[in-house]
N, C-alpha and C positions, 0 to 999 in steps of 0.2 A: 537231873534228868527229871522231864515231863511227868510223869510219874512219881518221882521219889520230892517236888516242889511243888506241883498246882493246887489248888485247892479245890481249883474248877474241875467237874466233870465234861469233857468235850461229847459231841454228838454221838450215840451210837451207829447213826446210819450214816456213810460219810456224803457226802456234800456231789450232790450232780453237777453244781459250776467248778470247774475246774480254776485253781489259785487264779490270781491276776499276773499275767505276761510280765516280769519286770520291763520299765523301760529299757530300750534299746541305745538309747544316748546317755555314755558315761558322763558321771562331774566331770569339773575342772580341774584337770592334774592338778596338784599343789606342787611348789619348787622340789627342785631335788629328787622328784621319783617319776617311776613308771605305771601309769594308770590302766590299773583293771578290775573291773569287778569282779565279787565273788561267782558271777557265772563262768567265769575263765575258768577253766578245767584245773588249771596249774593251782588256782588259787582258792578254787572247794577242794583241793587234796590238802593244802594247806588247812583250811578250817574244820574238815575232818579230823588230820591229824590234832591238829591242838584242840580240839572236843576230848580226844581221845587221852590225852594225856590228864586232863582230870575229869574224867570219868571212870576209865581203867588202866591210867599210870603207866601207857603204851601208846609209841605214834602208828603202830598196826591195827588202822578202825577196822578191816575189815578183818582181822582175827575175832570181831566181836560180835557176826551173823548169830554165832552158837551159845553166846553168855547170854545166863538164865538164874537167877536167886532170888529168894524173897530176901529183899534188905531188911524187914523190919518195919517199915516207914507206915503202914495202913491201906498200901496201895497194891498189896497181892506178888503176884510176879513181876519183876521188872527183866527185861529181855532184850536182846539184840544192841542193833548200832549205834542208835538214840535212846533205848531205855524205854521200850512200850511196855505200859503194865498192864495188867487184869484188869486191874479197880479203878480205870483211868477212861479205858475206850477205847484207847488208839491200839490196843493190843488185839482187841474185837474187830475193829477195820482193819489190820492188818491182815489176820488170818481170813478176813474175808475178800479181801481182796486176792491173799495166795490162792483161795478155794475158783475163786472167778476164772485165777490163770489157767487153775491145775485145779481141776475138779476130782476130789478122791484121794488128795494128800493126806500123809500122815496127820496132820492138825486138822482137819475140816473134822471130823467125826468130835472133836472137841468146841464146838461153837457152841451148842445150847450151853454147854457148862460158862461159855465167858460171857454168853450174854447175862446168866445168873449173877455171876460174880460181881459185873459188871457195877461199879459204884462202889466195892467193899472192899475187903484184906482178903476175903474167905477162898479157898482151895475148892471146893466142894465141887464135884465134879471131875476134876484135872488132877489131882494126887488118885493115884500115887506113880504114874505114868508120862503125864506131862510134860515133864524136863527131857525124859528119855524121849519122846519123841520129836521136841523142839531141837536137841541134839539131831536127830536124823534129819531132821525139814534143813537144819542150818547149812548141810551137805548139796542140797539142792540148789543150783543156780537157779533157778525160776525163784525160790522162795528167798535168794539173796537181793532176786531183781524183784521181789516187793517189798523188802525192807526200805531198800533206796527210794522205790516210787513215794512209800508212806512218807520219807523222814524227809521226800522233798515238798512231796504235796501239804505236810501238816504243818510244818517247821520251817525248812530250809529256803522254798517259794515265796511264802507271804511275809519273812524276816526280813532280807532279801529288794524284795518288792518296795516293802515299805523303809528301807533304810534307804534307799536308793530315791524315792520319793520325796525324801527328807533331806537329799542332797548329800550323801553321806556317801565316804570312798572304801573299799575294803575292811579296813582298821571297823570302821562302824558298822559296815554290814556284817561281819565275826560277832562284833560286839551285840546285836539282836541275835542274829541265831542261837547264838550262846545261851543268851538270857532266853527263849523260847524255847531252848531244847530241857532249857532244866526248870520254866517257874510255867511253862504251857500258854498257850494263846490267849486266854481269858482277860477281862476288864479290870477283874477285882485287883487291889492294890498290891497283888505281891506278886500275878500275872505278869505279861509281857507287858499287856494293855496298860496294866494300870503301872508299872513301871517307868514307861516312856513317857505316859500322863504327869508323873513328878516329876520328870526330867525338865519336860516340856514348861512347868512352872517355876523352873527357875533358870533355861537360857533358850532361849529361841533356839531351832532346828538350822542351820546352811540354807535349808529353801524357804526359809524366813527371814532369811539375811542375818541370822547370829553366825558366829563363830563358830566353826564345826569345832575345834579343841574345846573348847567352853563348854558348846553344848554335849560333848560325850564323855567331861570329865563329871557332868553334874549327870548323863546317863548312869556313868557306870560309879558313882553316890548312891541313884537312887536303887540301882543295883545291888551293890552291898548292906544295902538298908534290908530288903526283900530278903534276902539270905539269909540274914542273923534272926530275922523271925523266926526260923526254922531248925532244931537242934540238926538235924541231918546235913544242913548247909551252910552251918556257920562259920565253918572255915572256908573266908571269903579271898583264896588266895590265888583263884584262878580271876580274879579282877586287881588283887591289889600286888602280885606278881607274874603276871602273866599280860590282860589288856590294858592296866595303866602303862606297864613297863614303854611298852611298844606305842602306847597316845606321848608320853614322857620324851621319846626319842624320836616324837615329830615324825611315826612312819605311819602314816594314813594310810597310804597304800599297800601297809602288809608284808613290806616286799622282804623275801629275805636277803642276808642270812640273819633270822629270828634266834633268841637266848631267851628264855623264861623258864620260874620253877614254878610247882603245884606240889606244897603239901610239903615244899622244900627239897621235891625231887629236882632238879637241874634236865633241862631237853635244849635242844638242837635242832632247826631246820636250815638249811647250810644251802639250798639252792630248791 
């Protein structure tokens, strides 16, 4: 997840400019598959299940709204559907957004503490009741909506937009999304932007006239190398026995049925 992977601290104030809307023209369909971008609701659901298999050992991503723990990675609490972290700013932005949608919510009193602990592993001002408050908030559909909104604003929309600009089909769009969730949207070598730059030194994107499979192999190589720089992410099975399997099968459109393994556990999406 982002808090468990990036060394770049995002801004503590949400940007006023919404993320770029992905282009509406899909890339050319490769032979032997039905093309749909990750913005398609069914493909987006597949993407969420794939991420959840790696992050939570379950395809039931919606059960993760209530998830919260300190995983000991130096980034404070990790919580929610994409691992919002108290130490990296995205949890602060999430609770701010929730409070904009629903003033006086159960997490609103923790905003001053979240501002103070941002950039650190500290729980000062959060313990002992923050986890319980998070679980309570997670039952609120407004908080669930807030998590979805921030997932899309910070991670999903920028990743898919960039992938589409690079001429990538659904698998490549997912590879970008999974990377930005874990590594964050920064430009340092182990953040999403840096991983993409490393890949582009090895291969051209389809938009640059390159071969899509060749480029995606270069991207996954760069992603795996970035993961190995941090002990918490040194198991690269979400690349090796998930995304690389789909790529080797030529499934650039990420069409089911899909079979993969993460940490040795098998998963299947049939439709």
